[in-house]
C-alpha positions in Angstrom: 8.9 13.1 7.3 10.6 10.1 5.6 8.5 7.0 5.2 10.0 3.6 5.0 9.1 0.7 2.7 8.8 -1.6 5.6 6.6 0.8 7.6 4.1 1.4 4.8 4.0 -2.3 4.0 3.2 -3.1 7.6 0.3 -0.7 7.6 -1.0 -2.0 4.2 -0.7 -5.7 5.3 -3.3 -5.0 8.1 -5.9 -3.2 6.0 -6.4 -0.4 3.6 -4.8 3.0 3.6 -4.9 6.2 1.5 -1.4 6.9 0.2 -0.5 10.3 -1.3 2.6 10.4 -3.4 4.2 12.2 -6.4 4.1 10.4 -9.7 7.0 10.3 -12.1 5.5 13.1 -14.2 5.4 15.3 -11.1 1.7 15.2 -10.5 0.2 14.2 -7.1 -1.8 11.0 -6.8 -4.0 9.7 -4.0 -4.5 6.0 -4.0 -6.6 3.7 -1.7 -4.6 0.5 -1.5 -3.7 -2.6 0.5 -1.5 -5.7 0.5 -3.7 -7.6 3.0 -4.6 -10.9 1.3 -8.1 -11.1 2.7 -8.9 -7.7 0.9 -7.6 -8.8 -2.5 -9.7 -11.0 -4.7 -8.2 -14.5 -4.8 -7.7 -14.4 -8.6 -5.7 -11.2 -8.2 -3.4 -12.3 -5.3 0.2 -12.7 -6.4 1.8 -16.1 -6.1 4.4 -14.9 -3.7 1.8 -13.7 -1.1 0.4 -16.3 1.3 -3.0 -16.3 2.9 -1.8 -14.5 6.0 0.3 -12.0 4.1 3.6 -13.8 4.5 6.0 -13.7 1.6 6.3 -17.2 0.1 9.3 -16.2 -2.2 12.0 -13.6 -2.1 10.7 -10.3 -3.4 13.4 -7.8 -4.5 13.7 -4.8 -2.1 13.7 -1.4 -3.8 12.3 2.0 -3.5 9.1 0.8 -5.2 6.2 -0.8 -3.4 3.7 -2.9 -5.3 0.2 -2.5 -3.9 -3.4 -3.4 -4.8 -5.4 -0.3 -5.7 -8.8 -1.0 -4.1 -10.7 1.5 -6.3 -9.4 0.3 -9.6 -9.0 -3.3 -8.4 -5.7 -3.6 -10.1 -2.0 -3.8 -9.0 -0.1 -0.5 -9.0 3.2 0.7 -7.6 4.7 3.9 -6.2 8.2 5.0 -5.1 8.4 5.2 -1.3 10.7 8.2 -1.5 7.8 10.2 -3.1 5.2 9.4 -0.4 3.8 12.5 1.3 1.1 11.0 3.5 -0.3 7.6 4.6 -3.7 7.6 6.2 -5.3 4.4 7.5 -8.8 3.9 6.2 -11.2 3.0 8.9 -14.4 1.2 7.9 -17.6 3.1 8.9 -15.5 6.2 9.6 -15.4 9.1 7.2 -12.3 10.6 8.6 -9.1 8.5 8.2 -6.6 8.2 11.0 -3.2 9.9 10.4 -0.2 7.5 10.6 3.2 8.9 10.9 6.2 6.7 10.1 9.9 7.2 10.6 
């Protein structure tokens, strides 16, 4: 299954998700993350992201996606081409929903 940058970004703009991907060193990483402005502390929101998640300036399109790691409360990035799974995290629900993107 091939994931798209736009598809993952759309999911993350609406809430949090658990993303499984392969790091550059070959190890697997599972990260809980978001790009939804209301879930990111105001002091950590990037200047190009508006209150409703709209891009205020042009952001370069690449294979990398910059996301806010909700566990570490820091910005991280991953290569979309290495994503293995994206699961939407539902509050008050211990089992995440599986999301399949094309």
